[in-house]
N, C-alpha and C positions, 0 to 999 in steps of 0.2 A: 468940399471937391461933390463936383454933378456927378452921378451913375447915369452912366451912357447909356444910349435908348439901344433897346433890342429888340429884334425880331423875331418873331416865330421861323422866318426863312432862314434865317445862320444854323447852318450844319455843317458839321464837321465828322469826316472819316477816315479812321485811321484805317489803314488793312495791312500788315504787315503777314500774317497768319493768319488763319480763323482765328478766334470769333474776329471780327472786326466793329466798332465804334464811332457811335451818331452822338454827336453834342447838339441839341437843339431848345436854343432860351436858358432853363435853369439847369435840366438833367441831362445827362446821357445814358445811352440807349448801348446795351450788350447783347448782340446777337451774335449766338454762334448754331451750329447746324441743327441744335436740339432745345433749343429754348432761347428767350426772347427776356431781358430784366433788364429794368431800369435804375441810376444810380441816382438815390436823391440825396441833398446836401447843399447846394450849390445855391443863392439866393439873387444872385443876378447873372447874366449874361455871362457864356463860358466862351475862353476866347485863344484858348490852346490845346491840346490834346496832346500824350504821348504816352508811349509804349516801349517799355525796358528792350536792348537789344540781346537780352539774352535769353528772352522765352520764358520767363517768367507771367503768372498771372496778374500782370498789374498794370495800370493807368493812371498816371497824370492826368491832373486840370486843371487850369489857371484859368481864374472867373473874376467878374468886374465887381464879384465881393468883396474883394480885398482876400483871397483865399487860395492856396495850392493843395487839392486833393490829393488821396492816392490811395487808389479804390483796389479793393479785391476781384477781380473778373470773375472769377470759378463762382457760374450761377449757385452752385451747392452753398454756398460761403451763409452763413447766419449774418453775419457783421460784415457787410464790404467794405466800409467806411476805415479807413488802416490806419491815416493819419491827416492832419488839418496843417496850413503855417502859413502863419502871416507875416508879414516884411518886419525883420528884429530891428531894432530898431530901444533907444535908452527914452524916448519921447513917446509915452501915453497915446499921446495925441497924431501921434504923426501915423497916416495909412495912405498905406499906397496897391495899389492895381500891380498882380502880376500881368506881366502882356505877354508870353510867352513860355515857355518850360519844355524840358529835353532832361533825357535821364546820362548818368555819366557812362563809361565806357565796362565795369561792372556789372550797375544794375541797383548799385547799392543808393546812390544820393540823386536828387535832383538840382538842376542846374536852374534858376529861375531870373530873368528877366522885366525888373519891375519899372515902371511908369516912371521915376524919379530917374533914371537913366544909370541903377544901382545893378549888378549882377551878384546876385548869392549862390552857395552850394549849400544844400541844406542832408545831414544825414538821414537816410527813412529810418530804418531802426530807431536812433534816440529822439526821432525829432527833435534837432538841434543844428542851429545854422550853423557851418564849420570852416565856412571862406566867404568875405565879404569886397566884389572889387566895388569900390563909391569914384563912382562919377563926378568931375570937377565942372563939367558942362549939364545942366540938368537941363537946356533947349534944347540938345542935341546938337550945337554949330558948330563943335571942335573937329569936324570932317571936313566944315566947307572949303 
């Protein structure tokens, strides 16, 4: 699978309350009234960012490096990376990029859309997949 081309002009801004988050290329920048921090860990273009609606200091990022990462956005956090997820499959060679990420209503899990048209829910605390919706249409044409 060929990696997508990323440009440094790709910027994501998510702002629900302060701080707000910007993703450019492979880093996430957390901008707070008192500090700016960079969350490093992705190795390819970030496609989606999401914050839970529960006001927790967390951020989910989905990138073209086949990972979804959960970050602690507090600027004094010693280790900002809380978890990293990849597509769950019994086939070790099956690799899919996440295309979007969102939080569940309680802020305990993330919902991930994968480029193979499947959707998964992950429990953030347990770092495990709790539900998978498997599409039989990888071309995305079944709704036409």
